[in-house]
N, C-alpha and C positions, 0 to 999 in steps of 0.2 A: 662711827659712820665712815664707810669707805667711799672713795671717789666713784667706784663702779655703782654703788647704791645711789649716790647723789645723781649721777648722770642718767640712770635708768628710771628714776622716779618711783622706785619700789620701796614701800614702807614695810619693813619686816615685822614691825610691831603690830600693824593693823592688817597686813596681808593685802592692802590696796595696791594695785599695779596700775600706775598712771599711764604706762606704755600701752595699755589695752583699753583705756577709758576715753569716753567722749569728753570734750572740753567742759560741758555742763556738769558732768560727774566729778571731774577734777576740781572745779570751782566749789561745788557743794562739799566735797571732801575737805577742802581748805577751811571752810567755815566750821565743819565738824571738828577738825583738829584744833582750830582756834578755841572753840568752846571747851575742848579737853585740855587745853594748855600744853599740847604736845609739840614743842618747838623743834625737836629733832626730826619728827615726821614732816612738819611744815617745811623745813629746809630742803627735804628731798623733792618737794614739788616745784621748787624754783630753779630756773635756768641760772647758770653761773653769772651771766651778764644781765639778769633781770633788773627792772626798775620799779620803783614804788613811789607814789606821790600821794600825800595826804595833807589836807588843810590843817590837821591837828598835829602831825608829827614831822612833816617836811618831805624833802625829796631825797631819794637814795638810789645809788647805782651799785649793782652787784649783790649776789646772794649774801656775802659776808656782812655788808653794810646793812642790808635789810634785816638780817637775823639779829644783829647787834641792837638795832632800833627796837625790834620786837621783844628782845630780852628785857630791855629797859622799860618798855611800855607794859609788858605783863607784870614785871616786878612792882610797878607803881600802883597796882590794884590788888586789894585783898580778894575781891571777887570780880568776875567779869563774865558777861554773857551776851552773845549776839543772837538776836531773834530775826530770822529772815521773814520779812513780810511778803515779798514776792520775788520771783526769779524770772528772767527772760533772756532769750538769745538775741543779741543785737545782730549777730551773724554766727556762722559756725565756729568762729574762734573767740568771739567776745561775748562774755556772759555778764548780765547786769543783775544787781541785787538791790532791793530796797530793804534796809535793815534798821533795827533799833538796838543800840548798845546800851546795856545797863551794867554799871559796876560801882564798887565801893573803893574809892581811892584810899591807898594806904596813907596813914598819918606819917608825915616826914619826921625823922629824928630831930630832936632839939627844937621843935616848934610846938607852940601851945594848941594848935588847931587839931581837931579830931578828924577822923575819916569822913569823907563826904560822898554821898550817893550822887552818881552822875548818870544822866540819860542823854543819849545823842541819837538823832535820827539821821540816816545818811543814804547815799547812793554809792555803790561800789561797782566798778567794772574790772573784770579779770580777763586778761588776754592770755590765751593758751596757744603756744606755737605748735607747729607740725610735729615737733619732737615730744609732744604731750607734757611739756613743762610750762610753768607760769612764766611769761615773758614780762608782763607789766600788771600792776594793780594801781588803780586810781580811786581814791576815796574822797568824797565831797559831802559836806553836810546838807541836809534838807533844811534844818534850822540850827541855830546856834545851840551849844550845850546849855543845859539848864539844871541847876541843883533841884533835887526833889524836896 
């Protein structure tokens, strides 16, 4: 990953060019990449000084911190899938998603517990800057997580 690719928001693997995309398309692409587990391509969508806030994972500043959190989060699930229930434009730069996340948590080493299926419903807002990079993501639950 080169710094020119990161600053331009171009994902060479997918051919998606965030520099020419509307904020809603960038936000949809972020969800698609999340479902594919493509963390390298996701990193290309974030501004260097982006922020991320989630009731489940915490508050993060900067692309590097966000990606480190995502690496840990993705590794903690054997399977994971976000289903988008609805999408709306709060305004031209803020995109809202109503989503359902389903995943199977990986069993932790040296613990007797087995993997657990998790379902979470939430609302996510993605703010895309004029540079066509994600500036902020806010994730909040609609309901608390519940084992299936």
